[in-house]
C-alpha positions in Angstrom: -35.3 38.9 25.5 -35.2 36.1 28.1 -32.2 36.8 30.9 -30.7 33.5 31.7 -28.7 33.3 34.8 -25.0 32.9 34.5 -25.2 29.7 36.8 -27.1 27.8 33.5 -24.4 29.7 31.4 -21.7 27.4 33.5 -23.7 24.0 33.5 -24.0 24.9 29.5 -20.3 25.5 28.7 -19.3 22.3 31.0 -21.3 20.1 29.0 -20.3 22.2 25.5 -16.4 21.8 26.8 -17.2 17.6 27.5 -18.4 17.4 23.9 -15.8 19.3 21.8 -12.9 20.0 24.3 -12.1 23.4 26.7 -10.0 25.2 23.5 -12.4 24.8 21.0 -15.1 26.0 23.6 -13.6 29.2 24.4 -13.0 29.7 20.7 -16.5 29.1 20.7 -17.5 31.7 22.8 -14.9 34.0 20.9 -16.7 34.1 17.4 -20.0 34.0 18.9 -19.3 37.8 21.1 -17.5 38.8 18.1 -20.6 37.9 15.8 -23.5 38.3 17.5 -24.6 42.1 18.1 -26.2 41.0 21.2 -24.9 39.1 24.0 -24.7 35.2 22.1 -27.7 32.6 23.8 -26.0 29.5 24.3 -27.3 28.1 20.8 -25.4 30.9 19.1 -22.1 29.9 20.9 -22.5 26.1 20.0 -23.2 27.5 16.2 -20.0 28.8 16.6 -17.8 25.7 17.6 -14.8 26.0 15.1 -14.6 22.7 13.1 -12.4 20.0 14.5 -8.9 20.1 13.4 -8.2 17.1 11.2 -4.5 15.4 10.8 -2.0 16.1 8.3 -1.7 14.0 5.1 0.4 11.4 5.8 2.2 9.8 2.9 1.8 5.7 2.5 5.1 3.7 3.4 6.3 1.3 1.5 4.6 -1.6 2.8 1.1 0.2 3.0 1.6 0.6 -1.0 2.7 -3.3 -1.3 -0.2 -4.1 0.5 -2.3 -1.6 -1.5 -1.2 -3.7 -4.7 -1.5 -6.8 -3.8 -5.1 -6.2 -2.8 -5.3 -4.1 -6.5 -4.5 -7.6 -7.9 -6.6 -10.0 -5.6 -9.1 -12.1 -6.8 -11.9 -10.2 -5.0 -10.6 -6.8 -6.5 -10.6 -8.6 -10.5 -14.4 -9.6 -9.8 -15.1 -6.3 -8.5 -13.4 -3.9 -11.4 -14.4 -6.4 -14.2 -18.5 -6.0 -12.7 -17.7 -2.3 -12.5 -16.2 -2.2 -16.2 -19.3 -4.4 -17.6 -21.9 -1.8 -15.7 -20.1 0.8 -17.5 -20.0 -1.0 -20.7 -23.8 -1.7 -20.6 -24.7 2.1 -19.8 -23.1 3.3 -22.6 -24.6 0.7 -24.9 -21.5 -1.3 -25.9 -20.7 -4.9 -25.6 -18.8 -6.2 -22.5 -16.3 -8.5 -22.5 -14.5 -10.4 -19.5 -10.9 -9.5 -18.9 -8.4 -12.5 -19.1 -6.0 -12.7 -16.3 
């Protein structure tokens, strides 16, 4: 086993903290210490960085819903949906008829 001097560890922790944040770096060290049989390597610590938390789901506002509905009814969207129906129908071996507007 190769010994790494503490200064190298500190440099790597600084780089890791700049990449993922101090809180996630500290959690990675804690996770690695708990999971590794021997003192963890820098690579093992990096592998223990917890996933980034995603923001909670936000219910769309009425304006956002109206905007989405308008986009769905646009000529471009209708062309896209017609093409999608054609592709699905052809895959099933049926005859395709363009939707009336």
